[in-house]
C-alpha positions in Angstrom: -2.5 46.4 26.0 0.3 44.5 27.6 0.7 41.0 26.3 -0.1 38.4 29.1 2.9 36.3 30.0 3.0 32.5 30.2 5.8 30.8 32.0 6.4 27.2 30.9 8.4 25.1 33.3 9.9 21.9 31.8 13.1 20.0 31.3 15.1 16.8 31.4 13.9 14.9 28.4 12.2 15.4 25.1 9.1 13.8 26.6 8.7 16.9 28.8 10.0 19.5 26.2 8.0 18.5 23.1 4.5 19.1 24.5 5.9 22.3 26.2 7.0 23.4 22.7 3.6 22.7 21.3 1.9 24.9 23.9 4.5 27.7 23.4 3.9 27.7 19.6 0.1 28.0 20.1 0.2 30.6 22.9 2.5 32.9 20.8 0.0 32.6 18.0 -2.7 33.8 20.4 -0.7 36.9 21.3 0.9 35.8 24.5 4.5 36.3 25.6 6.1 33.0 26.5 9.1 32.2 28.7 10.6 28.8 29.1 12.1 28.0 32.5 14.5 25.1 32.3 18.1 24.1 33.1 21.1 23.4 31.0 20.0 19.8 30.3 16.6 20.9 29.2 18.0 23.7 27.1 19.4 21.0 24.7 15.9 20.5 23.4 15.1 24.2 22.7 16.4 24.2 19.2 12.8 23.7 17.8 11.2 26.3 20.0 10.1 29.5 18.3 12.7 32.3 18.5 10.2 34.5 20.3 10.3 32.2 23.3 12.5 33.6 26.0 14.7 31.0 27.6 15.5 31.3 31.3 18.0 28.8 32.7 17.4 28.1 36.3 19.4 26.3 39.0 18.1 22.8 39.5 19.3 19.3 40.0 18.2 15.7 40.2 18.8 12.9 42.8 19.0 10.4 40.0 22.6 11.2 39.0 25.9 11.7 40.7 27.5 10.4 43.9 26.6 11.1 47.5 28.4 14.5 47.5 26.4 15.6 44.4 23.1 14.4 45.9 23.8 16.4 49.1 23.9 19.6 47.0 20.6 19.0 45.2 18.2 20.6 47.8 20.4 23.7 47.9 20.5 24.0 44.1 16.7 23.6 43.9 16.2 26.2 46.7 18.5 28.7 45.1 16.7 28.2 41.7 13.3 28.6 43.4 14.3 31.9 45.1 15.7 33.2 41.8 12.5 32.2 40.0 10.3 33.9 42.7 12.3 37.1 42.3 11.8 37.1 38.5 8.1 36.2 39.0 7.6 39.2 41.3 9.0 41.4 38.5 7.3 39.7 35.5 3.9 38.9 37.1 3.0 36.0 34.8 -0.6 35.5 34.0 -0.1 31.7 34.1 2.5 29.1 34.9 2.4 25.6 33.4 4.7 22.8 34.4 5.4 19.8 32.2 7.5 17.8 34.7 11.2 17.1 35.1 13.4 18.5 37.9 14.1 21.7 36.1 10.3 22.5 36.5 10.6 22.6 40.3 11.9 26.2 40.8 9.2 27.9 38.7 6.4 25.7 40.0 7.6 26.3 43.6 7.7 30.1 43.0 4.2 30.0 41.4 2.8 28.2 44.5 4.5 30.5 47.0 3.3 33.6 45.1 -0.1 32.1 44.4 0.1 32.7 40.6 -2.4 30.7 38.5 -0.7 27.4 37.8 -1.3 24.0 36.2 0.7 20.9 35.5 0.5 18.6 32.4 1.3 15.0 32.9 2.3 13.2 29.6 2.3 9.6 31.0 -0.3 7.3 32.5 1.4 7.6 35.9 2.4 10.9 37.4 6.1 11.6 37.3 8.0 12.4 40.5 7.9 16.2 40.1 4.3 16.4 39.0 3.4 14.2 42.0 4.8 16.9 44.2 2.7 19.6 42.7 -0.5 17.7 41.9 -2.3 19.0 45.0 -0.7 22.4 44.8 -2.0 23.6 41.4 -5.3 24.8 40.0 -5.6 22.0 37.5 -4.0 18.7 36.4 -4.1 18.2 32.7 -3.6 14.5 31.6 -2.0 13.4 28.3 -2.7 9.7 28.7 -6.1 8.6 29.9 -6.8 7.3 32.4 -3.9 8.7 34.5 -3.2 7.3 37.9 -3.6 10.3 40.3 -3.3 10.8 44.1 -6.4 10.5 46.1 -8.5 13.6 46.0 -7.0 14.9 42.7 -9.1 15.1 39.6 -7.5 15.1 36.2 -8.7 16.6 33.0 -8.4 14.5 29.9 -6.5 16.7 27.5 -4.2 14.5 25.4 -0.6 15.1 24.6 0.1 18.2 22.5 2.4 17.6 19.6 4.6 20.0 17.8 3.3 21.9 14.7 5.8 19.8 12.6 3.9 16.7 13.7 0.5 18.2 13.1 1.6 19.2 9.6 1.9 15.5 8.9 -1.3 14.5 10.6 -2.9 11.6 8.8 -0.2 11.5 6.2 -1.0 8.8 3.6 0.5 5.5 4.5 2.3 3.4 1.9 1.7 -0.2 2.6 4.7 -2.6 2.7 5.5 -4.2 -0.6 8.2 -5.2 -3.0 9.8 -1.7 -3.1 12.0 0.4 -0.7 10.5 0.3 2.8 11.6 2.5 5.8 12.0 1.4 9.4 12.5 4.1 12.0 14.2 3.1 15.3 14.1 5.5 18.2 15.4 4.7 21.7 14.6 8.1 23.3 17.0 10.0 25.5 17.2 7.0 27.9 17.4 3.3 27.2 18.6 3.4 23.6 21.3 0.8 24.2 19.2 -2.3 24.0 17.6 -1.3 20.8 21.0 -0.7 19.3 22.0 -4.2 20.5 18.9 -6.1 19.2 17.3 -4.2 16.3 20.2 -4.3 13.8 20.6 -8.1 13.9 16.8 -8.6 13.9 16.6 -6.6 10.7 19.5 -8.5 9.3 17.7 -11.7 10.0 14.6 -10.8 8.0 13.7 -13.0 5.0 15.7 -11.9 2.0 12.5 -10.8 0.1 11.9 -8.2 2.8 15.4 -7.4 3.9 16.6 -6.3 0.4 14.0 -3.5 0.4 14.8 -2.2 3.9 16.1 1.3 4.6 16.7 2.2 8.3 16.7 5.5 10.3 18.3 4.5 13.6 18.7 6.8 16.6 21.6 5.6 18.8 23.6 6.9 21.8 26.8 8.6 20.9 28.9 5.8 22.3 27.0 3.2 20.1 26.9 5.3 17.0 30.0 3.9 15.2 29.4 0.2 16.0 25.7 0.4 14.9 26.5 2.2 11.7 29.3 -0.3 11.0 27.0 -3.3 11.6 24.4 -2.0 9.1 27.1 -1.3 6.6 28.8 -4.7 7.0 25.4 -6.3 6.5 24.7 -4.2 3.4 21.6 -2.6 4.9 21.3 1.2 4.0 21.0 3.0 7.3 21.2 6.6 8.6 22.4 6.3 12.2 22.4 9.5 14.3 22.2 10.5 17.9 19.2 12.7 17.3 16.9 13.3 14.3 15.6 16.8 13.8 13.2 15.7 11.2 11.3 12.9 13.0 7.9 14.0 11.6 9.2 13.5 8.0 10.9 10.2 8.7 7.9 8.8 10.6 5.5 9.9 7.9 7.6 8.0 5.3 8.0 4.9 7.4 6.3 1.6 7.0 7.1 0.6 10.6 8.4 2.4 13.7 10.3 0.6 16.5 10.5 2.8 19.6 10.3 3.1 23.3 6.8 3.9 24.6 7.4 7.5 25.7 4.3 9.6 25.8 5.5 11.9 23.0 6.4 9.0 20.8 2.9 7.5 21.4 1.3 10.8 20.6 3.3 11.3 17.4 2.5 7.8 16.2 -1.2 8.4 16.8 -1.3 11.7 15.0 0.6 10.6 11.9 -0.8 7.1 12.1 1.9 4.4 11.8 2.3 0.8 12.8 4.7 0.3 15.6 6.6 -2.1 17.8 6.8 -0.6 21.3 9.5 -1.6 23.8 8.6 0.1 27.1 11.7 1.3 29.1 11.9 -1.2 32.0 13.6 1.4 34.3 10.9 4.0 33.8 9.4 5.1 37.0 6.4 3.0 38.0 6.6 1.3 34.6 4.7 4.2 33.1 5.8 3.4 29.6 3.8 0.2 29.7 0.8 2.2 30.7 1.5 4.6 27.8 1.5 1.8 25.3 -1.7 0.1 26.3 -4.0 2.4 24.2 -2.2 1.6 20.9 -1.9 -2.1 21.7 -5.5 -2.4 22.7 -6.5 -0.7 19.4 -4.5 -3.1 17.4 -2.1 -0.4 16.2 1.0 -1.7 17.9 2.9 -4.7 19.1 4.2 -4.4 22.6 7.4 -6.2 23.6 8.5 -6.1 27.2 12.2 -5.4 27.5 12.8 -8.8 29.1 11.3 -10.5 26.0 13.2 -8.4 23.5 15.3 -11.0 21.6 16.8 -11.0 18.1 14.9 -13.9 16.6 11.5 -13.0 18.0 11.8 -9.3 17.1 12.8 -10.4 13.5 9.6 -12.4 13.3 7.5 -9.5 14.6 9.0 -7.1 12.1 8.3 -9.6 9.3 4.7 -10.1 10.5 4.0 -6.4 9.8 6.0 -6.0 6.6 4.9 -9.2 5.0 1.1 -8.4 5.4 0.2 -5.1 3.7 -3.5 -5.3 4.7 -2.6 -5.8 8.4 -0.1 -3.0 8.3 -2.7 -0.6 6.8 -5.2 -1.7 9.5 -2.5 -0.9 12.2 -1.9 2.5 10.7 -5.6 3.4 10.6 -6.0 2.1 14.2 -3.1 4.3 15.4 -4.7 7.3 13.7 -8.0 6.6 15.4 -6.2 6.9 18.8 -4.9 10.4 18.1 -6.0 13.6 19.7 -5.0 16.3 17.2 -6.9 18.9 19.2 -4.9 18.3 22.4 -2.9 21.5 22.0 -6.0 23.6 21.4 -7.7 22.0 24.4 -4.7 22.8 26.6 -4.6 26.4 25.2 -8.2 26.9 26.2 -7.7 25.5 29.6 -4.6 27.7 30.1 -6.5 30.9 29.1 -9.5 29.9 31.2 -7.4 29.4 34.4 -5.5 32.6 33.8 -8.8 34.5 33.6 -10.6 32.8 36.5 -7.6 32.4 38.9 -5.7 35.5 38.1 
């Protein structure tokens, strides 16, 4: 029997690509063929995808970048990509198309709508992204990663949770080593956007910790390429052991070994923290559309698993105090870790898989 084909449409950032990867891994294991429809920017995140996933680069573009001339070409690039996606879809006849957001998802989702293929979107954040807003009323189901999710009138969402990669699931509930008078790890992640302010504030905040804490600190710090050298030099000059990179391929390992994670409040980061179970300081990205990262952070904060610091209030001295408040109180840190774990949905991938197969069967 011919294997059913799933087309996954995603791109732009790791926030879209990581849950897409989780679904791809699970659907391959269930005997499906999987194709990923993305653009050149999204393709940068495909290194972790299984080799059996076919990567199709489509023509797409965003209004968020470039000058007036570049923006004028965006509709034509999207139209061209959508026509090409429709031609391929007529040939391949996918059993299901699932979009995870990002402008690179537009061509495949448009083609699926025009050709009336079974289709669904998954929204990772508490507020629909621009692309998912376009398709929310044009799909068979809207799966939600953060609950509740703000949806357009007349649209009902399904509380699924955010799927995490198998590498994260492998570390689910990993034992937490409470802070103490021994080496302690802090992981700092700024995401694909907005890492600059963390690179400005976090290193001096760590340097300003009480000596009894600071002497034990080891740092994994994700920084933008243009900030890499200065951040690494700062840590070195301060005598703080630090691994500074633009991207960590082993986030699950680093997070599971951390006593504290300082990160933006992207949906994937929130999901990872809740599956592994780690205390965190969350700094929502102020420029995020509709302030959706603040919405993402609410669950962990309400559970007592995280400290949320609005970007406007992120200052060296106060952040240093907040870091010290976690690392100087082992019992409180353990409680935060357990509270984060209680917020996790380790079955999110399985729930999304079942929904995907159900829609393929009933809408096909």
